N, C-alpha and C positions, 0 to 999 in steps of 0.2 A: 563621604568622599573627602579626602584631605589634599589640599594644595599647599605647597610649602614655599613657593617662590613668587615674588611679585612680577618678574618678567613674563612668566607664562600667562598671568592674568592680564597684563598689559596687551599681549598679543591677542588674547581672547576678546578684550574690550574693543580693540581696533577691528577685529573681525566682525563683531556684532554691529559696530558702527557702519562698516561697509555693507554688511548684509542687509541691515535695515534700510539704508539708502537705496540699495539696488532693488529691494522688494518694493519700496515706495515708487520708484521710477517705473517698475514693471507692472504696477497695479492695474493700469487700464487694460492691459492684455488679459488679465484674469477676470475682468468684470463679466458677470452674467446677470440675468434677471433674478431678483430676490423675492422671496415670499413676503407676505404682508407683515408678520411679526418682526422679521429681521429689518424691514424697512422702517418700522416704528422705532426700533432701537437705534438705527443709524441716525434718524432725525433727532433723537434725544441727545446723541453724543456729538453730532457734527457741528462744525463752526467753532471759532475761537471764543472762549468765554470773555466777558467784560469784567475787568478787575476793579476793585475799589481800594486795594492795599498798595501803599508805596507811591501812589499818585492821587492828586485831587482834580485831575482832568477827567471828564466824562468820556466814556466810550473807548477806553484803552484796553487792548488785549495783552496777554503776557508777552508775546513776541514784539509788541510795540513799546513796552515799558522801558524806562531808563535803567531800572534795576531788575535783577532776575527774580521772577515770581513763579512759583509752582502752584497749580490749581488741582485739587483733588475733589472729585465729585462725591456727592453723598452716597451714591450706590456703591462706590468703591470702599467706603467705610463700613457699609452693612455686609458686604460679601466677604466676611472674615470669620475665622473660627472663634476669635476672641470677641467678647462683648464690651471690651474697654478700648476707648480711643487711644489710650496710652500704648497698648500693644499694636493696634491697627496702624498708627502713624509710622512706627518703625518697620512694619512689614512693607509699606509702600514707598517711603521716602528714605533713601540711604543716608541723607544728611541729618536725619533725626535718630537719636539713640535713647534707650532707656535700659536700666539694669534691674534685675530682681535679686535683692539681697534678703535671704530668708530669716536671718537673725540680725536685725539692725534697728532696734527700737522702733520709732514711728515710721522710719523709711521702709519697713516691711509692708506698710499699708498705703502710704502715700509715695508713689513712685514718680519722681520728677522726670520731665522730658527735656533733653538737651538738643540744641541745634548747633551743627558744626562743631560738636564735641566741646562746646563752651559750657559754662555753668548754667543750670536750668533757669535761674533767675536773671540771666543775661539775655533772655528772649522775652519780648513783650507779647502778651496774649490779649486778643480782642475778641469780643462777640458782637457781631453787627457793627464793627468798627468802634466799639466802646470798650474801654479798658476793663478787663476781668480782674476780680480780686484774687489775692493769694490764698494759699492754704495757711493755716495756723502753724503748721509744722516747720520748725527750723531744723534742718538735717544735721544732727550732732554726731552721727556715727563716725567712728574712726576706722583705721585700717584693721582688717582687710575688707571692710564693708562699705566701700565706695570712695571714689576719688573726686570725680567731677561733681557729684552731688554734695560733697561735704560742705556744710555751712550754708547751703542754699535754702532760700525760702521762696518757693515758686507756686505756680498755679497747679491745682490738682485736676488734670484732664479727665480722670476716671469718673468724675461726678457729672459729666456731660453725656447725655444719651446720643448715640450715633444716629438714631433715626430722626433726630431733630435738625440735622445739618443738611442744608442744600449743597453747599460746597465749602471747601477749606482752602484759603489762600495763604501760602507761605512766602513771605518776603525774605529772601536770603541776602540781606544787605543791612549794614548799619543804618539805623533810622531814628536815632535819638533827637536829631534836629527837627524831625517831622512829628514824632510822637512822645518824646520825653524819656524819662528814666527807664532802664531795663532793655532797651532796643539795641544792645551792642551786637549781638549775633544776628538779629533780625526780628521779624514779627510773624506771628501765626494768628490769622483772622478767621474765625468761624462764622460763616454766614448762615442764618437760620432759614428754614423753609417758610414759604408763604402760600403754597399751593392748596387747593381745595380737594376734598375727597377723604377716604378712610383707607389707611394701610395698617394691617395687622401682621405681625411676624412672630414666630416662635422657633426657638433653636435649642437643640440638646446635643451635648458632646461629652467625650471623656478621653483620657489619654490611653494609649495602647496598654499601659501597665495596669489599667483597670481602676485608676483613681482619678482625682481631679474632676469628678462629674460636674457639669455646669449646665444651667438652664437660663434661658433668656426669653422673656415675653415682652413685646414692645408694640406700641400702637401710635399712629400719627393721625390726628383728626383736624382737617382743615375746612373752613367754610368762609364764604363771603359775608360781609356785614353790609346789607343793602347793596347799593351800587358803588359805594365809596370806600369800602374797607375790607379787611380780612382778619381772621384769627386762626392760628395754627397751634395746636396743643400736641406735645409729644410726651408719652409716658413709657417708662421702661423699668422692668424688675429683673434683677440678675442674682443668681445664686451660684457660687462656685465652691467646691469642696477642696480640702487640702490635698497636696501631693507629698510623696516621700521618696527620696532617691539616695539616701545615705546608707551607710552600713553601721553595724553596732560598734559603739566605742569599746575599746578593750576593757576599760573599767566597768562599763555597763554589762558587758558579756560576763565578766567575772562575778558581778553582783547577781546577775540572772542565774548563773550556775549554782550560786549559794542559796538564794531565796526563792527562785522561780521567776521566769520571764514575765509572768502576769503581774508581778509587783513592781517591775521596772518600767518607767514611762515608755510608751510607744512599743509595747510588747517586746521589751528587751533591748531596743536600740539606744535608750537613754535620752536621745534628742533626735529631732527630725530636721532634715534638710529638704525644704520644698516650699511650695506656695502656701499662703495663708488661706483660711476659710473666710469667705466673703458673702455677705448678703446686702443687697443695695437696691434702693428705689430712687429713681431719678425722674424729674419732670422739667419741661421747658415750655413756656408759652411765648409766642411771638405774635404781635398784632399791630395794625396800623389803620388809620382812618383819615380820609381827606376831609378837611373842614372848609374848603374853599377851592377856588379854581387854581390857586398857586400856593397852597399850604396844606400840611397834614400833621397829624399826631401819630406818634409811634411809641412802642414800648416792648420790652421783653422781660420775662421773669423766670427764675429757676428755683428749684428746690431739690435737695438730695439728702437722703438719710442712709448711711452705710454703717454696718457693723462688721468688724474684721478681727480675727485673732490668729496669733501664731505662738511661738515659744522661745525660750532662751536656752542656755547651756544646761547640761545635766548636772545636778547636785548629788554627789555620792553620799551614801548613808554611813552610819557608824556600825561597826561590829562585823564587817566582812573582811576576812583575812586577806592581806595583800593589797587592799584597796584603802587608800587614805581618805577619811571622811571629809566632806565639805566643811570649811571653817565656820559656817553658820551653825553647824551641829556640834562640832567638837574642836577645842583647841588641844591638839594631840601632839605627842612626840613622834619621833621618826618611826616607831613601831606601831603607831596608830593608837597608843594608849593615852587617855586624857591626862593632861597635866594637873598638878595641884592648883586649886583656886587660891589666890592670895587672900590672907586673912582680912586685909583692908577692904576687899570687895564684899566679903560676907558681912563685915561690920557695917559697911555703908548700907547694905540692903536692910539689915536689922534696924539701923538707925531711922530708916524711912518707914518703919512699921510694917515691912513686907516680909513674906515668907521665902527664905532662900530656896526651899524645895521647888518653888515655882520657876526658878531661873537657873538652878544648878542641880547637879546630881550628887546626892549624899554619898560619902565614902568615909568610913570611920578611920581608914588608914591614912587619910590626908591630914596634915597638920591643922587645916582649917575645918576639917569635917566634910569638905566638898571638893569635887573635881570639875574641871572645865568641860563638862558634857551637858549639852542643852537637853533638858528633860523632854522637849517636844520631839526628839529623834524617834521615839517609838511609833509616831504616826507615819513615818516614812521608812519602813524596813527595806524598801528597794530604791531609796533615794527619791528625789522629786525634780520636776521640770516646770518652772513657773510658766503659766499660760498668760501671755500678754496680749491685750486687745485694745481696740479703740472704737468708740461710737463717734461717728463724724456726722454733724448736721451742718448743712450749707444752704444758704439762700441768697438771692440777689434780685433786685428790682432796678431796672434802668429804663429811661424813656425821655421823650422830649417832643419838640415841635420844630418843623423846618418849613421853609417857603422861599418865596422870591419877593424882593422889594424892587419896585419899578420894573425895568425891562430885564435886568440881568444880575442883580446882586442877590446871591443865594445866601441864606442864613440858616443856622442850625444851633438850637439851644437844647442841651441834654443834661441830665443829672442821673446819678447812680448811687446805690448803697448796696454793699455786699458784706456778708458775714460768714465766716467759717469757724466752727467750734469742734475741737477734738477733746473727747472725754475718755481718758484712759481707764482701763480696769486690769487688775492683776489677780489671778487665781492660782491655787496650788502652790502658794509661796508662804513665807513667814517673815515677820520682823524678829530676827534672832535675839535681839536684845530684850524682848518681852518674854522669852522663855515659853513655857507651856501655856501662858495666857495670851499668846499671840493669835490673832485671827489668821485664817489661811486665804482670805480674799481681801482686796484693798481697792480703793479708788484713789490713785496717786495724784489726781489733779486734772484740771482742764486748761486748755489753751484756746484763745479766741483771737481771730484776726478780723478787724472791722475797717472798711474803707468807704469813703464818701468822696464824690467828685462832681464837679460842675464844669461843663465846657460850653464855650460860645465860639462858633466857627463861621467864617464867611469865605465865599469864593466869588470872584468878579472877573469876567473876561473883559479885557481892555483892547480896543481896536488901536493898533499902532502902525497900520499900513503894511504889516507883514502877511505871510501866507495864511496865518491863523491868528486869532486874537491871543494876546498874552494872558495866560491864566494866573491870576493872583489870588492866593489864599492866605488868610491871616486869622488869628484868633487868640483866645486866652483860656487858661485852665486853672482851677483851684482843686486841690486834693487834701484830704485828711486821711491819715493811716494810723490806726490804733492797735496795739498788741497788748493782750491782757493775760496774765497768769493767775489761775485760781488755785488756792491751796487744796491739797488732798485731805483725806480723812486722817485724823491724828495718828492712828496706828501706822500709817505709811511713812511717817517721818519722825516719830517719837524716839528720843534717846531713852532706852530702857536701862535698868540698873546694871546690866552686864555689857553695855555698849563697848567698853574698852576691851572686852574679850571677843565678843561675837559680831561687832559692827552694829550699825544703826539703820533703821528704815526697812521698808519692804524689800526683800531680797530680789534682785534682778532689775527692778526699776523703783528707785526710792521716790517717795511722794514729795511734792512741793510743799514746803513749810510756809507759814504766814510771812516769814521774812523774805521768801522768794516771790510771793504774790505781789501783784501790783498792775497798774494800767499805765501804758507808756504810748504817747502819741506824738504826732508832729503834723504840721501844715506846710504846704508848698503852693506857690503860685507861679504861673509861667505865661509867657507870651511868645508867639512864633509868627513867622512869615515864610511862605513857600510859593515859589513861582516856577512856571515852565513856559519856555519861549521857543517857538518854531522859527528859527532864523531863515530857513528855506524849506523847500519840500523834503530835503534830505537831512537837514541838521537841526536837532533839538537840544536845548540846554535846560537844565534845572538848577535851582539854588534854594536852599532853605537855611534858616537861622532860628535859634531858640534860646531864650534866656529863662532860667528857672531858679527860683529862690526858695531855700529851705530854712525853716526857723531853727534847725539844730546844727547845720554845718555850712550855711552860706549860699552863695550864688554860683551857678555854673552857666557857661555859654557854649553852645555847640552849633556846628554848621555842616552843610553838605553841598557838594557840587556834583552835577551829573551831566552826562552828554551821550547823545546817540547819533550816529551817522549812518545813513542808508545808502549803500553803494548802488543798489538797484532794488527792484520790487521784492527780491527774494533774500538779499544778503545785507546784513547790517552789523555794526560794531557799537558797543556801549561800554561806558566806564563811569565809575563814581569814586569820590574821595570824601571822607566824612570823619568827624569826631563823634564820640559817644560817651555816655556815662551811665553808671548805675549807683544810686544812692543806697548805702547800707540801710536795711530796714530796722524799724524799732525793735522787731524781734531779735535780730542779730545783735543789736546794741545792748539789749537788756536781758537776754536769756540767762537764767540761773537754774542749773540742773545738777544735783549731787547724787552720786550713787556709791556703791562699795565694791571693791575688788580685792584680790589677793596680791601681796607683793611677792618677790622672789623667794622669800622664806615661808610663804604660806600664811602670813599674818594678814588679817583684814584691815584695809586702810580705806578711808573715804577719798573720793576724787570727784571732780565736777567741772562743769563749765560755768564761768562767772561773767557778769557784765563787764565790758571793757572799761567802763568808767567807775567800777566799784573798787573797794579797798583791796580785795584779793588780787585782781588783775593788775591794779596799779602797783601793788607791792612787788609783783613779779616782773615789772618792767613794761606793762602794756601802755600803749598810746591811744588816744582817741582816734576813732576810725575816720578815714577820708573816703570820698566816693571813688569807685573804680572808674578809670577813664580809658578811652580807646581811640586809636587812629585806624580807620578802615580804608582799604583799597579794593576795588573790584574792577575787572575788565573782562569783557566777553564778546562772543560772536553769536549771531543769530542767523539761521538759515530757515526760511519759511517758503517751502517749495509750493508750486501749484498743487492743488489737492489737499491732502491732510498731513503730509510729511513735514515735521518740524524738528530741527536740531539746534540745540543750544550748548555752548561751551563757555564756562565762566571760571576765571581764576580769582582768588581772594587772598588777602593778607590782613590779619587783624592783630594789632599790638594792643594788649591790655595791661595797663599799669596799675599798681596798688591793688592787686587781686586779694580778696578777703578769704582767709582760711583760718582754721582752728590751730592754735599754737598750744602745745602741751608742755608744761614745766614740771619737773620732778622737784619735790620739796624734801630736802634732806633733813632728818631729825636733828635738832639742835642748831641748825644753820640760822643766820640772821633772818632769813625769810620765814623760817618756821617760827621763830620767836615773835616776829612782827605779826604773823597771821594769828598766832595764839592770843596775842594781846588784843587783836581786832575781833576775837570771838570765833576763830576758825582753827581750833587746835588739831594737830595730828593729821593734817592733809597729806596724803601720799603724793598726789599730783593735782595740778589745776590746769584747766584749759580756758582760753579766751580767744575771741576773734581779733585778728590783726591784718593790716595791709601787708601781706607776707611776701609776695613776689610779683615780678613782672613776667608776662608770657607773650609768646607770638604763636599764632596759628596760621598755617598756610594750607590752601587746598585748591582742588580743581573739581568742578562738578559738570557732568555731561548729562544732557537729557535728549532722548530721541523718542518721538511718538509718531505713529502712522496708523491709518485706517484705510482698508480697501476691501473690495469684494474678492472672495476666493471661492470658486465654484458658485453654489447658490447661497452662500453665506457671507458673513461680514467678519473680518478679522481686525482686531485692534492690537497693536503692539506698542509697548512702552518700555524703554530702557533708561534707567537712571543709575548713574555711577558717581561715586564720591571718593576722592583722595584727600586725606586730612592729616597734617603733620603738626604735632604739638612740640613747643620748645620753651623751656624755662630760660628766660633771659637774665634775670637777676633775682637773687634771694635776698630779701631785706630783713629777715628775722633769723638769727643764727640757729634758733631751736626749732625751725620748721622740720616736721617729721620727714626724714629722708625717704621713707617708703611712700609718702604722699607725693613727693617730687618725682620719684621714679615712676610710680603708677600713673601720674598725670601725663607723662610722655609716652607711656607704653601700654596702659591697661585697656584702651579702646582701640579697635582695629583701624589701621590707617586706610585700608581700601574696603569699600563696601559697594555692592551693586545689586539692583533688583531688575529682573527682566520679567515682564508680565505679558501674557498673550491671552486674549479673550475672543473666543470664536462663537458666533451665533449662526445657527442654521435651522430654518423653519422654527419649530418650537423647542429645539435643543440648544444648549449652550455648554461650552467648556471653558473654564478659567484655569490657566496654569501660571505658576509664578516660581521663578528660580531666584534664590537669594544667596549672595556670596558674602562671606565674612572673612576678612584677612586674619592672620594670626595675631596674637597679642601676648603680653608678658605681665607677670605679677611679681612684686617684691613684698612678701608677707612673712612676718616673724623672722626676718633676716634671711629668708631663702628666696631665690629667684626661680620662677617657673615659667616655661614657655609653652604656649598652646598653638596648635596648627590651625590653618585656615579650613573652612568648611563650606559646603554647598548644601542648602536646604531647598526642598521642592514642595510646593503646595499645589493641590489639585482639587477643583470643584466641578461637579457635573450638575447641570441645571435642566429642568424640563418645565415648560409652560403648559399646564393641564388645559386651561382655557383662558379667556381674557381676564379672569379674576384671580386665578390660582396658579402659583408656580412653586415647585419644590426643588430642593438642592441637597446633595450629599457631597461631602468633601473630606479632605485630610490636610491638616497643616503639619509640615515636616513628614511628608508621605513615607519616606524611607527610614524613619525613626533614627535620625542622625543625632549623635551626642557629641559634645566637646571631648577633647582628650581627657584622660584620667587625671585627677588631681594628684600631684606628686609631693606637695608640701607636707613635711612630716607631722607638723602640728595639726594642720587641718585634717590629715588622714587619721590621726589619733582621735580627733573630735568627730569622726564619722563622715566627713565630707569626701565622697568619692569622685565628684565632679567639681570643676572650678565654679565657685559662687560668683565670680566676676564675668561669667560667660555673657556675651552680648545678646545671645538668643536663648538664654536659659539652659536648663539641663533636665527638663522633664521628658524629652523625647517626642515622638509623634502623637497626634490626637486626631480623632475623627469626629464628625458632626453631621447633623441633618437639620435642614431648615424648611419651614413652611411659610409662605408669604401669600397674603390675600389682599387684593386691592378692590375697593368699591368705587 
């Protein structure tokens, strides 16, 4: 179903608002006696949860908080077709987005999550209120493979098993003054399970097209430790196969007609547009133990091991009429015939004691006796498609002690260490400069992110003669963040004898050389104070301030003011104003990544991303990075009716200055820049990219939340409506060479309107879960062409049956009616075989079905 205009959606949203309120007010009239299983589910879901995110006051519910907080229960995360929290979050919360780019280097495997359509690393992620470490991936993909993600280094949610989570709290408000760097858009806090018992679950599914088969096996094991502690262990294994939704490239079809489709990658398609292959094991342990009447020890630990692979663009072969061969195989003329090899190249090969036959193809008619045809071409009669993959190993340990000094001073001392390592591999590719001696598989290098932190926090209620004690919180934090690049195998980065003809390094993803390798770290220290004051029964104020000092770019000071006024027991208003910041990561500052591409004439030229403080970036006008800073405003209304009906309405505006983005500069041969770079050891660069504080932006939005629960017949119905409107605006461009496609897509590539309506009905041992998801239209500017895509509605449905007190089963469908985004119209992407928009906010795989078995002991 396609909806093209916002006004119709606005009317629909208002209708749903009114309908939900009317149903909530009419609920008592529908009440009847419920059966025992339904009563148990009602007890499990009823009552406002107590939050720990955005406030340091005990016993606060989401409707009582000074800032908007969304709470998602662990069962909502499990009742999904996807086994990855990355997808699950976007299904439930419209203020959260992610995109699946099938050909985007490491971003094909590590999919960042964005809050309020801001950069993924502008959201702070916590586990049990302790900062979670980042992924080692710095997203370097360029247009058309991502806008919001570009340049970000964020947390990898997919490494966290859903079954380990008790609830998830999303603070939708700037919180740098409370928590530090990254909390510009807000905070996502994952609270781990502490319960006892055994839960086992297994799920299988696949897409309607018959591909993308996925399996999930998970278990949660909880037990008490004597009378004073607990331990809860979660294990999860996930396997997901590739999907393919593209069409055959015209050049691939021509090659298949000449040599047979079985010799062309992906049975004649040439390249594949779809999800990668994934195999993942994930584990989480959460534990705590009371060591006295007023103190306890606590800890959590995680481990994940994931292998994933996808592919790159199709490389055409030599020798097929009408199809120009890939430059890695042949330096050919307009007719596809190999050019003569310069005698100087042959002489240089001979001078090194090497055999020219290993690097060039002999031809007696050539003046030098050789032509520019790579002798390895015979191994690829149908062309080749490099298989690119990553082994990701991730682990973290965090823990501490907390207690009470005297009558009321609460203290909490914690420490953490986290590490994420990405080891890339490349198969079915070549280093063209090595000729027939090139291997066809490579290890291009590893990336590693390591983080250490220590926090000391205090809270103290102070009696001041007010209706409630003043809650004073203060503390300090030390953090170390280290990013390390490990060199790949020599064949992945070696300059072979014919590098001036065929380029250098493993084709598709060039390996990191020893020059790029290195370890880069920094330390920071911070101190904060955070207080909340109840001036009366109706009026609460909050204030926070934080000073943080970094050893590489100095000191920052941030503050936050909050207020909430309760007109009566049901209706309240709240507002906040705050500043925020995000420090550029060592990974962003020091990334060095070089690859090879073709210029407009078909010649192979090296290009890469270089450290901002390095000679290449500095030669091209780069400046040292500054932190991103923000000014946040929120204002909202809360309606908490008798019973279970809750309605929230929040407006926000976030101004972010000095946003970090990738800047690409073309290097013209013979220019002063080209001469300076050659003198510095970087000859022949076609273009170079580096991070810069590129532009200022403003994002405005409105978020609506309505949830209710009531008896309907003999059953229990839960309704939840979440709506988000988000508008992006570039306020000032600070770097003249910012890619115009990046700026256009930043404002247009993500939907402005999103909504999710969920209905969950329990009757006796039966349950029905329905979800309707609305995505507004969006636009792309890619390869100079603007394309517009219409709005869509997607429907999910799950049927549940409780066999007995231990076993329940479910069958369901995500995207029940097999809805696809509009066809891709961009001429270049169509030529490359992309029939659906790769920027689609809900993917382009169509519908999928699944079945789940759950056993509780």
